[in-house]
C-alpha positions as CSV (number, residue, x, y, z in Angstrom):
1,M,64.4,-58.0,-27.3
2,R,62.5,-57.7,-30.5
3,S,60.5,-60.9,-29.7
4,F,59.6,-59.4,-26.3
5,F,58.1,-56.3,-27.9
6,I,56.2,-58.4,-30.4
7,T,54.8,-60.6,-27.5
8,L,53.9,-57.4,-25.5
9,L,52.1,-55.9,-28.5
10,V,50.1,-59.1,-29.0
11,L,49.1,-59.2,-25.4
12,L,48.0,-55.6,-25.4
13,T,46.0,-56.1,-28.7
14,G,44.3,-59.1,-27.2
15,S,43.5,-57.2,-24.0
16,F,42.1,-54.3,-25.9
17,S,39.9,-56.7,-28.1
18,M,38.6,-58.4,-24.9
19,Y,37.8,-55.0,-23.3
20,A,36.1,-53.8,-26.5
21,Q,34.1,-57.1,-26.6
22,S,33.1,-56.8,-23.0
23,G,32.1,-53.1,-23.6
24,N,30.0,-54.2,-26.5
25,D,28.4,-56.9,-24.4
26,E,27.3,-54.3,-21.9
27,L,25.4,-52.3,-24.6
28,S,21.9,-53.4,-25.2
29,L,18.6,-52.4,-26.9
30,D,16.7,-53.4,-23.7
31,A,18.4,-51.1,-21.3
32,G,20.5,-47.9,-21.2
33,T,20.1,-44.5,-22.8
34,I,19.1,-43.9,-26.4
35,E,22.7,-42.9,-27.1
36,S,24.0,-46.2,-25.8
37,Q,21.5,-48.1,-27.9
38,F,22.6,-46.2,-31.0
39,E,26.2,-47.2,-30.1
40,Y,25.0,-50.8,-29.7
41,V,23.4,-50.7,-33.2
42,T,26.5,-49.1,-34.7
43,S,28.9,-51.5,-33.0
44,K,26.8,-54.6,-34.1
45,S,26.2,-53.4,-37.6
46,G,28.1,-54.9,-40.5
47,N,29.6,-53.1,-43.5
48,Y,30.6,-53.7,-47.0
49,N,32.0,-51.8,-49.9
50,A,30.3,-51.6,-53.3
51,E,31.2,-49.5,-56.2
52,G,33.7,-47.6,-54.1
53,R,31.1,-46.7,-51.3
54,R,30.9,-47.9,-47.7
55,Y,27.6,-49.3,-46.6
56,E,26.4,-50.2,-43.0
57,V,24.2,-53.2,-42.7
58,V,21.8,-53.1,-39.7
59,R,19.2,-55.7,-38.8
60,A,15.6,-54.5,-39.3
61,I,14.6,-55.8,-35.9
62,W,17.2,-53.6,-34.3
63,L,15.9,-50.6,-36.1
64,D,12.3,-51.4,-35.1
65,K,13.4,-51.9,-31.5
66,L,15.4,-48.7,-31.5
67,R,12.5,-46.8,-33.1
68,G,10.1,-48.1,-30.5
69,N,12.6,-47.2,-27.7
70,V,13.0,-43.7,-29.2
71,L,9.2,-43.2,-29.4
72,D,8.8,-44.5,-25.8
73,S,11.5,-42.0,-24.7
74,L,9.7,-39.2,-26.5
75,Q,6.4,-40.2,-25.0
76,V,8.0,-40.2,-21.5
77,G,9.6,-36.9,-22.3
78,R,6.2,-35.5,-23.4
79,T,4.5,-36.9,-20.3
80,E,7.2,-35.4,-18.0
81,A,7.0,-32.1,-19.9
82,A,3.2,-32.1,-19.4
83,A,3.6,-32.9,-15.8
84,L,6.2,-30.1,-15.4
85,S,3.9,-27.7,-17.3
86,G,1.1,-28.6,-14.9
87,T,3.4,-28.1,-11.9
88,I,4.5,-24.8,-13.3
89,T,0.9,-23.7,-13.9
90,S,0.0,-24.8,-10.3
91,Q,3.0,-23.0,-8.9
92,Q,2.2,-19.9,-11.0
93,S,-1.4,-20.0,-9.6
94,T,0.0,-20.4,-6.1
95,I,2.3,-17.5,-6.7
96,D,-0.6,-15.4,-8.1
97,N,-2.7,-16.2,-5.0
98,L,0.2,-15.3,-2.7
99,N,0.7,-12.1,-4.6
100,A,-3.0,-11.3,-4.2
101,Q,-2.9,-12.1,-0.5
102,L,0.3,-10.0,-0.1
103,A,-1.4,-7.1,-1.9
104,E,-4.5,-7.5,0.3
105,T,-2.4,-7.7,3.4
106,T,-0.4,-4.6,2.3
107,G,-3.6,-2.7,1.7
108,N,-5.0,-3.7,5.1
109,L,-1.7,-2.7,6.7
110,E,-1.7,0.7,4.9
111,A,-5.4,1.2,5.9
112,V,-4.6,0.3,9.6
113,T,-1.6,2.6,9.5
114,E,-3.6,5.4,8.0
115,E,-6.4,4.9,10.5
116,K,-3.8,4.8,13.4
117,D,-2.2,8.0,12.2
118,S,-5.6,9.7,11.5
119,M,-8.4,11.1,13.6
120,N,-12.2,11.0,13.0
121,F,-13.4,14.5,12.5
122,F,-17.1,14.8,11.7
123,G,-17.1,11.4,10.1
124,A,-14.0,12.0,8.0
125,L,-10.6,10.6,8.6
126,I,-7.9,13.3,8.6
127,S,-4.2,13.1,9.6
128,K,-3.3,13.9,13.2
129,A,-1.3,17.0,12.0
130,S,-4.4,18.3,10.2
131,Y,-6.6,17.5,13.2
132,N,-4.3,19.4,15.5
133,L,-4.1,22.3,13.1
134,I,-7.9,22.5,12.9
135,L,-8.3,22.0,16.6
136,W,-5.9,24.8,17.5
137,S,-7.3,27.1,14.9
138,I,-10.8,26.6,16.4
139,I,-9.3,27.2,19.9
140,I,-7.6,30.4,18.7
141,V,-10.7,31.7,16.9
142,L,-12.9,31.0,20.0
143,S,-10.3,32.7,22.2
144,L,-10.2,35.8,20.0
145,L,-14.0,35.8,19.9
146,L,-14.1,35.5,23.7
147,L,-11.6,38.4,24.1
148,F,-13.6,40.5,21.7
149,F,-16.9,39.9,23.6
150,I,-15.1,40.6,26.9
151,F,-13.8,43.8,25.4
152,R,-17.3,44.7,24.1
153,F,-18.9,43.8,27.5
154,N,-16.4,45.9,29.4
155,R,-16.9,48.8,26.9
156,S,-20.7,48.4,27.2
157,N,-20.4,48.3,31.0
158,I,-18.3,51.5,31.0
159,L,-20.8,53.2,28.7
160,T,-23.7,52.0,30.9
161,Q,-22.0,53.4,34.0
162,E,-21.3,56.7,32.3
163,A,-25.0,56.8,31.1
164,K,-26.2,56.0,34.6
165,T,-23.9,58.8,36.0
166,K,-25.2,61.2,33.4
167,L,-28.8,60.2,34.1
168,S,-28.2,60.7,37.9
169,D,-26.7,64.1,37.3
170,L,-29.6,65.0,34.9
171,E,-32.1,63.8,37.5
172,S,-30.3,65.9,40.2
173,E,-30.3,69.0,37.9
174,Y,-34.0,68.4,37.1
175,E,-34.8,68.0,40.7
176,D,-33.0,71.3,41.5
177,H,-34.7,73.0,38.6
178,R,-38.1,71.7,39.8
179,R,-37.4,72.8,43.3
180,R,-36.3,76.3,42.2
181,A,-39.2,76.6,39.9
182,L,-41.5,75.6,42.7
183,E,-39.9,78.1,45.1
184,R,-40.2,80.8,42.4
185,E,-43.8,79.9,41.8
186,Q,-44.5,80.0,45.5
187,R,-42.7,83.4,45.8
188,I,-44.6,84.8,42.9
189,S,-47.8,83.5,44.4
190,R,-47.1,85.2,47.7
191,Q,-46.1,88.4,46.0
192,L,-49.4,88.2,44.0
193,Q,-51.3,87.6,47.2
194,D,-49.6,90.5,48.8
195,E,-50.5,92.8,45.9
196,I,-54.0,91.6,46.1
197,N,-54.2,92.3,49.8
198,K,-52.6,95.7,49.3
199,Y,-55.2,96.5,46.6
200,R,-58.0,95.5,48.8
201,K,-56.8,97.6,51.7
202,S,-56.4,100.6,49.5
203,K,-60.1,100.5,48.8
């Protein structure tokens, strides 16, 4: 039984070593992410102890390769960042243009709505409510003026008729007075003539 466990432990250890070896073989400085390349360098580096300290030994060519890969990745990142910045700037410009067009469209819509809800009154745009108020005020004022002038006309007509009636009565009185005066004058003339005739006969 004990030998079985020992055999099983040896097999598991061997399998783990083979798996670790195959995993290390998949890591490379020519492919993969920067993190996997660091893992590759760490796994391939040697170590030793000196004066109670542990040192890792890494090949200089690996460090140069890793540094070049890091710089390339940084350059790619900067390029992508610049491209993204340009895209953001372009999109922001597009957004600003759309906002300007939206503001212009909104202004045009408000102007059309205001013009639709307004009336042209002596060259000025006023609301329909104000236009109706002004129009009805003018109509009421003109109606009142018309009624006033009709009243004045009727009053003047009545006064004219009264004046004509009084004038006619005055003319009638004058004609009667003239006729009576003429008759009195004629009577006095006859009396005077009679007196003259009497005087002549008495001589």
